[in-house]
N, C-alpha and C positions, 0 to 999 in steps of 0.2 A: 503494500500499499505506500509505504514511504516513498518509493523509488517513483512509481507513476504520478501520485500526485505531485510530489517536488519537480518532478520533469516538466509537469503541465503548468504549473503555476509560477516556478521561479521566484517564488517569494523566500525572503530571508527565514522567516517562520510562519507557520500557521499552525491551527489545531486541528485535532482529528477526534473524533468519539468512540472510544473502545467500549466494550461491553461493560466495564466497571467504572472506569475512569476517563479525564480528558488525558490526552497524549499532545505535548508540543513538538513538532517535527523542525528541526533546525537546520538549514543548510547554508547559512552566512557563516565564513569562518572568523568573522569579528565577534557574532554573537558566540559562536563555540569556544572562542578564546574567555568570553565572560563567565560560558557556564563552569569551564576547566578551573577559572579562579575562586567560583563559588561553590567549592566541593565540601564543603560543611553542610550546606542547606541541599544542595543536589549531589545525593549521595548514592553510590554504587552498593554498597553493603546490604540495604533493604531489597534490592534487585537480586543479588544472590541469593538472600533467605528465603524469597518468594519461590523463585524458580528450584530451589533445592527442596521446600516443601511439596510442591506439585510432582516433580519428577522423584522424589526419594519415597514418597507414601508415607513419612512420620506424621503422626497426628498432631495437631495444633498446640497441645500442652506442650509435647516436647519439642515444637517448632519454636518455640518461647525463648528457648535457650540461646537462640540464636540473635535473640534481641539485647541491646544493652538494657543493663538492669542491676540494682543496687550498687552501683561503682564498678561494677564487671564490664568489659567491652561487650560482650555478647560473642558467640563462637563464630557469628558471620565474621566480623572484623576481625577477631583473633585469627581464622582460618587463612584470610588474607594477609594479616600480618606474617604468621608463619611461614606460608608459602614464600611471600617475597625474601624473608631473611634465610630460607633454606635453599635458594637458589643464588647465591653469593657466587662469585666466579670459582671460587675453590670448590664449590658444591657441584658446580658446573663440570669443572674438569673430571671430578669422580663421576658424574654421571655419565658423562660424554666417554670414559674409559668403560664403564659397565655396558653402554649402549653399543660399542663398536666389537666388544668381544663376542657379543651375539649375533650382531649384524652380520659380520663375516660369514659365521657358519651358515646363517640362514639365507644369504644370497647364495654362497655356494650350493646350496642344496636345491633351492627355488629354479636356479637356472643350469643345474647340472646335464640336462638333456637338450642338445642344440636342436635336435629334430622334433621336439615335442613342443607345440605353440602352447602359451601362457597368455591368460588374460593379465593385461597390465597394470590394471587398477586393484584386481582381486591380488595380485601376487605383491604389490607395494603393501595392501592393507595387512596380509598377513605378517611379511618380514618386519614390518614398523611396529605392528602390534604387538609382536612376539618380544623384538629386541626392546622396546620401549619397558614392556612389563618388567622384563628382567632387568632393566636398569633402576626402575623405582621400586621394584617390590622385592628384586633379589631372587636368590636360586631357589626358593619356593613360591615362583609366580603364580598367582590362583588364577591366571586365566591359561591353565595349562592344557586344556583340551579343545579339540575344533567344536564340540557342542557349546562348551561355555563361550568360547572366542565369537561364534556365530551369534548366539544370545546376545552377546553385547552388541554388536553390530546392527541386531534386528532392533535392538531398544533404542539404539542411538538415532536410526533411521525412522523410527516412528514413534518416540518418547514425546514430541512436541505435543502430540493429541491429547495428553494428559493436562496440558496447560489450561486445557478447557472441559467443560462438563457436558458438553454436546459433541459426542463422538459414537461410533458404531460399537454395539456390545461385543463384538465377535473381535474388531480391530482391538479394543482395550483388553480383553481376555488374552489374548496373544502377548500384547505388550507387556502386562504385567507378568505374565509366565516367564517371559524373556528376562525381566528384571529379576525375578525370583532365583532363575538360573545363576546368574551373576553374583547376586546379594549372597545364598547360599554358599558359593564358593569362597567369597570373601569373608564369610564367616566363620567358615572353616579355618581359613589363612590367620585370621586374627586368634582364634583359639588354641590354634597351634604354634601362636607366637612365630609365626614367619616375618613379621615386621622388624624384629630383632635383627636379620640380616638384610634389611632394605636401606632405602636410602635415607638422608636426613629427612627430606619431605615427608615420605611417607612414615616416619616415626613420628615427627611432629603433629602430624593429622590425627595421627590415632590417640596420641598422649591429649591432645586437646580434647578429643571428645570423650577421654575417660575423664578428664578433670572437670567436664560439666557433666559429668554423671550418666554418660549414655553407655548402653551396653555394646557388648560387640555386634550384636545383630543390628542395632540401631546404627552404628558406625559403619557397617557394611552398607547399608541403605543409602546413606548420605555419600558414600564412597562411589557408588555405580555413576549418578550424574556427574560427579568431579572428573569420573574417568574420560568424560567427553573432552576435558581441557587436556586430556595428554595425547589423544589421538586424532579427534573428528577434524581439526584444521590440518595435522602435520601428513596424514595420506593424501587428501584431496590438492594439498598444494604441492606435495611431491610429484603427484600426478600431472596436475598442469605445468610445473615447470619444466618436467621430463617431456611434455606433451610438446610445448613449445620450441625445445630444443630438437626434436625429432621431426618436427614438421616444416623446419627449415634449415636445408643442408646448409647455408652458408655461415648460421649459428652455429649448428653442430661442428663445422671445421674449425671454426674460431676458437670455440671453447676448447677441443680437443689439442690445440696450439697452446691455448693458455694453460691448460691442466697440466702439461708435460712438466710443468715448473714444480708441482705439488705432487707428483708421483715418483717414488724412488725405485729405482731397477737393479737389481742383482744377478748376476749371470744371465743377462738378456739373450746371449745367442744359446743359451742351452735349455735342455728340457727341465732343468731345475730352476728356471727363472722365476723369480719373485718379483712382484710389484705391489708396493705399499704407499696407499694415501695418507698423506701427511696433512692432518688438520690444520694444524697451525699454519702451514703454508698455503693450504685452501685460502685461510683468513687473510694473508699477506699478499698474496699474489694473483687473485684471481678475482678481477672487478668484473668481468664479463659475466660469469658463474651468477655473482651477486645481483648484478643489474637484472639478468634472466629472471633471477627470483623476485625481486621487487615489484617488476612488470607482472609477472603472474599474479602475484598479491592485489596489485592496483586493479588488474581486470577482472579478477574472479572474486575478489571478497563482496558478500551481499548483505552483510548485517548492518544492525544498527546499535550504535554506543547508547546504554540507557542507563539514565538516573532517576531516581525518587526525588521528588521535590518535598524535604520533611518540614519547610517552612517558607511562606512567601517571599519570594526573592526578586529582585529587581535585577535586571540584566540589560545593557546596552551596547549598540554599535557604533556609537560615536553621534549618530543622527538620531536615533530612535530608542525610546525605552520602554521596556515590555515587564510586565510583572507575571511571574510565573507563581501558580496558586498552590498552596500546600495540597497534598493527597494525590498531585498529577503525576504525569511521567512525562520524562524528556529523553528525545530519541535524536540521533544525530544520524543520518542513514549515509552509509560509507560510498554504497554503489553509487548515490547520487554528486556526492563530491569528487570520487575518484573518475567521474566520466562528465565532468564539468568543463567546458573548452575554456572558461574563465580561469579555472585554475591550471590547467594542464596544457592549454593551448588548443588549436582549431584540429588538431590530429587526436583529442583526447579518447576517442572511441576506437583508434586504431591500437593494435599490440605492437609497440616497438621498445626493447629495452635500452636501446641507446640514450633513451632520454634520462636514465639513470647513470650514464657513465659521466666521467669527470673531464671537462666540465659539463654541466648537464645544458641540454639543448635550450631549456626554458627554466628560467628563475620561477620556483614555485614559492606559494605560500609556506610556512614551515607547519602549519596545521593541514596541508592538504592531503597527506599521507594518513590514512586512519587505520590500517589494516592490524596494528599492535594495539588499537584503542587510544585514548588521548589522557594526558596527564590529569592529576597526578594517578590515575586507572590504568596505566600501560602494562601490558600482557608481562608478567613477570618471567615466563618461561620462553621469551622470545629468543633467547641466545640458545637455550639447550635445542628448541624446535627448529631453528634455522639450522645447527649443525645437524641433526638428524637427519632432515630432508636433502642438503646439500652433499651429505656423505653419501646417501644412497645414489643420488644424482651423479655424483661426480664418480663413482666407481662403474658403474652402469655406463656411462658414457664413453669412457676409455676404455673399458675390460671388453664392451661387447658391440657388434653390429646388431642393434635392436631392428630385426625386420619384420614389418609387419606381414600380416598371413596375406594380406590383400596387396601386396606389393607397394602401395602407397600409402604413407602415413596420413590419414586424414582426420583430424581433431574433432572428437565428438562434441554435440551439443553438452552443456551444462544442464543440470537439473535443478533449476530456479525453484521448482515447487517444494523441493525438501527445506525444512527449517534448519539452515546451517549456516555456520559463518562464512564458510568459502563451501558451496555445494558441489558435490562429486560429478562425474559424467553420468547421462541418461544411459548410455551404454557402453560397455565396455571394448577394449580394443584387443583383439588378440596378435601376438607377436611371438617371434623365435629370438631366443638369446644365444646368438652365434660370436663365439669368441673371435675378437679381431687378429688379423695376421700380424704377427711380430709383437703381439701384446699376451701370448697365450701363456699359462704357466698358474701358479699360486698368487692369489691377492690377497692382501689384508690390508689394515687401516692401522696407525698410530696416532696418539693425541699431539706428539710434536712439541711445540712451544708452548709452555703453560702459562695461564693468565691472559690470554689474548682474547679479545671480543671481536665478535662481527662488528662492522660499522654499519648500522640499520638506521633506515629511514623512519621516523616516529612524529606522532602528532603531540 
């Protein structure tokens, strides 16, 4: 709704009436700046709590623990604070090391037969799901069977219908069963103390839940929708980034030349040859890879940054002043801003990664890139997510000729009907993973130089 209405009216701010409240749709970056400055009364935490209530199924009396009460910040704010603290660079390096260890083995297995066609999106989904779970949940990964993994993705694709009471009973039943399968697996994981070997983030979230009096079963129910943040953007962004590369031979060639600097080769002319993708070198020496990634995010993100208005709030763009009423919702539609010629130039509708190369072709407003949210509620996991995505993309691009079964790679249509920040494709693409001549042998990853961050666009 936000995209269609915003594009039609071209207004800096307008209202729409939702089922239970008024929503302000904001497309002016001057007003976005005002919203971000008023984060004490335009708050993200209540939105997290509302989504968690609908998707987890916890009863209202237990959800009150998420609200500020008796001097305590509430589980919602404490969770956000804990996640941010647990994703400091040192912890990111630890997570990256965990992720890369399993990623190498998973890619080896998924691409082991060059004559077997693979569904590209489905293959990426499985590889990223399992490697990410191993990184965050440790060796006793609760998503350890295909049934549980499939149940999670069914819930991810259909969970949004739980946000409303108007939905088909059959669809609701299947969605709730899928949630139960995942929640039961997580409950077993917590009761078996699997979190003791997990990442700092997983331990911190579990300990916060215990501190607020939640049982293992209740923490598991809350964890199911939280897992959306781990996977549901990483998988489609990896697909769209790779799709952009595979559909443009010139981009593929340029990237392979660039990525050569980030791959270490041992015994290159021997059957014992080994190639290692160095993540530190990816960050330092591969601007084209990062530019393709940024453009995929700009073109494919379709979510709205949401805030609850907790008190009447006055915002201004310098020319006009508006009062946002308490109890309403504020939404900043990313796709409207990302497709605006005002912000991105007359070719805003085209896909062209060179707009992100240095120096940029057009100087953009500092708030015009919204894929990681907006200050002060910028995605705390953006660094580890970028590493996951670009590690997968770099190895596949350098290691294989990814050949479509139908000879020519045709980028599929995006499934915009799905309730997702970055919707996946409507249909999958079948490909062969054929080792590149001269690049055969064993492949692996290494962290490389510690403490490095990606230079990411942010709002």
